[in-house]
C-alpha positions in Angstrom: 77.8 83.4 57.6 81.2 83.0 56.0 82.1 80.2 58.5 78.9 78.3 57.8 79.5 78.5 54.0 83.0 77.2 54.5 81.9 74.2 56.6 79.2 73.3 54.1 81.7 73.5 51.2 84.2 71.3 53.1 81.5 68.7 53.5 80.9 68.7 49.7 84.6 68.0 49.2 84.6 65.1 51.6 81.9 63.4 49.5 83.8 63.7 46.2 86.2 61.2 44.8 89.9 62.0 44.4 89.5 62.7 40.7 86.2 64.7 40.8 86.8 68.4 40.4 84.8 70.8 42.6 83.9 74.3 41.5 84.4 76.8 44.3 81.3 78.8 45.3 81.5 82.1 43.3 79.9 84.3 46.0 83.4 85.4 47.1 84.8 86.1 43.6 84.8 89.2 41.5 84.8 87.6 38.0 85.2 84.3 36.2 89.0 84.3 36.3 88.8 84.1 40.1 86.9 80.8 40.2 89.2 78.1 41.3 88.8 74.4 40.4 89.6 72.4 43.5 90.4 68.7 43.8 91.2 67.0 47.0 94.4 65.0 46.2 95.2 61.5 47.5 98.2 63.0 49.3 96.0 65.6 51.0 93.3 63.1 52.1 94.9 62.6 55.5 97.1 65.7 55.6 96.4 68.7 57.8 98.3 71.9 58.4 97.5 73.5 61.8 94.4 71.4 61.9 93.2 72.5 58.4 93.3 70.3 55.2 95.6 71.0 52.4 94.0 71.4 48.9 95.4 71.4 45.4 94.1 74.5 43.6 94.0 75.4 39.9 94.0 79.2 39.8 92.8 81.5 37.0 96.0 81.0 35.1 95.6 77.2 35.1 98.6 76.9 37.5 98.2 74.3 40.2 98.9 75.6 43.7 98.4 74.4 47.2 96.6 76.0 50.1 98.9 75.7 53.1 100.2 77.2 56.3 96.8 77.0 58.1 95.0 79.6 56.1 91.3 78.8 55.8 89.6 78.9 52.4 87.9 82.2 53.0 91.1 83.8 54.3 92.5 83.3 50.8 90.3 86.1 49.5 91.9 89.5 48.9 89.0 90.9 50.9 90.7 89.6 54.0 94.3 89.3 52.9 94.5 93.1 52.1 94.9 94.9 55.4 95.2 98.5 54.4 95.7 101.0 51.6 98.1 104.0 52.0 98.6 106.9 49.7 102.1 108.3 49.0 102.2 111.8 47.6 104.4 114.8 46.9 103.9 118.5 46.2 104.0 119.4 42.5 103.6 122.8 40.8 99.8 122.2 40.7 99.5 121.1 44.3 99.7 117.9 46.2 99.7 114.8 43.9 99.4 111.1 44.4 102.6 109.2 43.4 101.9 105.7 44.6 99.5 103.5 46.5 100.9 101.0 49.1 98.7 97.9 49.5 99.4 96.0 52.7 98.8 92.2 52.7 98.7 90.0 55.8 101.5 87.8 54.3 104.5 88.3 52.0 103.8 88.4 48.2 106.3 87.0 45.8 108.0 89.6 43.6 106.9 88.0 40.3 103.2 87.6 41.3 102.0 91.1 40.4 101.8 93.2 37.2 99.9 96.3 36.0 96.8 94.3 35.2 96.6 92.7 38.6 94.7 95.6 40.1 92.1 98.2 39.4 92.4 101.6 41.2 90.7 104.9 41.7 92.3 108.2 42.7 91.9 111.9 42.4 93.9 112.2 39.2 91.5 109.8 37.5 88.6 112.1 38.3 90.1 114.9 36.2 88.8 115.4 32.7 90.9 116.5 29.7 89.5 120.1 30.1 90.9 120.1 33.7 94.4 119.6 32.5 96.9 122.1 31.1 99.5 119.4 30.3 99.6 115.6 29.9 97.1 112.8 29.6 95.8 109.9 31.7 96.3 111.4 35.1 96.5 109.0 38.0 96.4 105.7 36.0 98.6 102.7 36.9 102.2 103.1 35.7 103.9 100.2 37.5 103.3 97.5 40.1 105.8 95.7 42.3 106.3 94.3 45.8 108.3 95.7 48.6 108.9 94.9 52.3 108.0 98.4 53.4 105.3 101.0 52.2 107.7 103.0 50.0 108.6 103.3 46.4 111.8 101.8 45.1 114.1 102.2 42.1 112.9 100.7 38.9 114.1 97.2 38.2 114.6 96.2 41.8 112.5 93.2 42.9 112.0 92.0 46.4 109.3 89.9 48.2 107.3 91.6 50.8 103.9 92.3 52.5 103.4 95.5 50.4 102.4 95.9 46.8 103.4 99.3 45.5 101.2 100.7 42.7 102.9 103.7 41.0 100.6 106.0 39.1 101.1 108.5 36.3 102.1 112.0 37.6 103.2 113.4 34.2 100.4 115.9 34.0 99.4 119.4 35.2 96.0 120.4 36.5 94.7 123.9 35.8 93.3 124.3 39.3 94.1 123.3 42.9 91.9 120.7 44.6 89.6 122.0 47.3 91.7 120.3 50.0 94.9 118.3 50.0 93.3 115.1 51.6 91.1 115.0 48.5 94.2 114.5 46.3 95.3 111.6 48.6 92.3 109.4 48.3 92.7 105.9 46.8 90.8 102.7 46.2 92.3 99.3 45.2 90.7 96.1 43.9 92.7 93.0 43.2 91.2 91.5 40.0 93.6 88.6 39.4 95.0 85.8 41.6 98.2 86.6 43.5 100.7 84.1 44.8 102.4 84.4 48.2 106.0 83.4 48.9 104.7 80.2 50.5 102.7 79.2 47.4 99.3 80.2 48.6 96.9 81.8 46.1 95.1 85.0 47.1 91.9 85.1 45.1 90.6 88.4 43.7 88.7 91.0 45.7 84.9 91.2 45.7 85.0 94.7 47.2 87.3 97.7 46.9 89.7 98.5 49.7 89.9 102.3 50.3 91.5 104.9 52.5 88.8 107.6 52.3 85.5 108.9 53.5 83.0 110.8 51.4 82.4 114.1 53.0 81.1 117.6 52.3 83.3 120.6 51.5 81.7 123.9 52.3 83.5 127.0 51.1 83.0 130.7 52.2 81.8 133.4 49.8 83.6 136.6 50.8 81.3 138.7 48.6 78.1 137.6 50.4 79.6 136.7 53.7 77.8 133.3 53.6 78.7 129.7 53.0 78.4 128.3 49.5 76.4 125.1 48.8 78.3 122.0 49.9 80.4 120.0 47.5 81.0 116.3 48.1 84.5 114.7 47.7 86.4 111.6 48.8 88.7 112.7 51.7 91.7 110.5 52.6 91.4 109.5 56.3 94.0 110.9 58.7 97.0 108.6 59.0 96.4 106.9 55.7 98.6 109.1 53.5 102.0 110.9 53.5 103.2 113.8 51.4 106.9 113.9 50.6 108.8 117.2 51.0 106.9 118.4 54.1 109.0 116.6 56.6 110.3 118.9 59.3 107.5 121.5 59.2 106.0 122.3 62.6 102.3 123.3 62.6 101.3 126.0 65.0 97.5 126.1 65.5 94.9 127.2 67.9 94.0 123.5 68.5 97.6 122.9 69.7 97.6 126.2 71.7 100.8 127.5 69.9 99.3 129.8 67.2 100.6 133.3 66.8 98.5 135.8 68.8 98.0 139.2 67.1 96.7 142.2 69.1 95.0 145.3 67.7 95.4 144.2 64.1 93.8 146.5 61.4 91.2 145.0 59.2 91.3 146.7 55.8 87.9 145.1 55.0 85.9 147.2 57.5 88.5 149.5 59.1 88.2 147.9 62.5 90.9 146.5 64.8 90.9 142.9 66.1 92.8 140.6 68.4 93.1 137.1 66.9 95.2 133.9 66.7 97.0 133.1 63.5 97.8 129.5 62.5 101.1 129.0 60.7 103.7 126.5 59.6 107.4 126.8 60.6 110.4 125.1 59.1 113.7 125.2 61.0 116.7 123.4 59.3 118.1 120.5 61.1 121.6 122.1 61.3 120.2 125.3 62.8 122.6 126.9 65.3 121.0 129.6 67.5 124.4 131.2 67.9 124.5 132.1 64.2 122.4 134.6 62.2 120.0 133.5 59.5 117.6 135.0 57.0 113.9 134.6 57.7 111.6 133.7 54.7 107.9 134.5 55.1 105.3 133.1 52.7 101.9 134.8 53.0 99.3 133.1 50.9 96.8 135.0 48.7 93.0 134.9 49.0 92.8 131.7 47.1 93.5 129.6 50.2 90.4 130.1 52.2 91.3 128.0 55.2 92.8 128.2 58.7 94.8 125.0 58.0 98.5 125.9 57.4 99.0 122.6 55.6 96.9 124.0 52.8 99.4 126.5 51.6 102.3 124.0 52.0 100.5 121.6 49.6 99.4 124.1 47.0 102.6 124.4 45.0 
């Protein structure tokens, strides 16, 4: 359908005069600022780039730009140009927390092309109300936007072109409770709401849909007083592989799924006075400079009843 719309639109352009402006179809635009006024220039009449015509474009800022490098008209939309959204987090005293969102484009973006008002976002911090906070305001809102050539944050003031736009968010707050699960704190959604210029001069028009890294799913907790599951609660869970949490590098997860959990035999259950054999999941951190010929202290962290899960990552991300 997109291809048919494009061919029909091209036919309209071919019938216009060099000075007649053509208003782009607004079906692929999010708002009025994304409508581009397009005029086929005399120079572009017989010019092609990789078999595709070149067009002069007046973007939402009134700046005249040129489509080039073989990108078709519909490929200029952020819906296609944005390839992925990745969450970058860390562990704070109130648990895992989103620090930034890395938006990957299919082509390099010029460093001066983006600002705080170029995007709209959603994240876990923004779902918190003032009564959920013990400190700070405006959790998770946009704090800074810049480009980078890799999906990482960089020092303030440094500018470099790249395929990634980094959206840093406000982390100067404290929540009064932990999230149900750490993937919930790493969910993110991004929508480009203003035109963005690439290093080659192309204009990427605003999104019509939000690009996300999450799936809405049910969280079902266990009630130890009744021995039954509680009613399901629904949250946005960041998909595996779409987020990273700083500070947890080097931890090894030992689980029943991997076959390397700790096996306990004849363990006393203070709840009912019985003895059980069971497998215990755990996380292990060994320093990189560990020398087996030397003696070291062993630090054990045993979580309280607040972490009702067999996932050892949960305790690592609580605080």
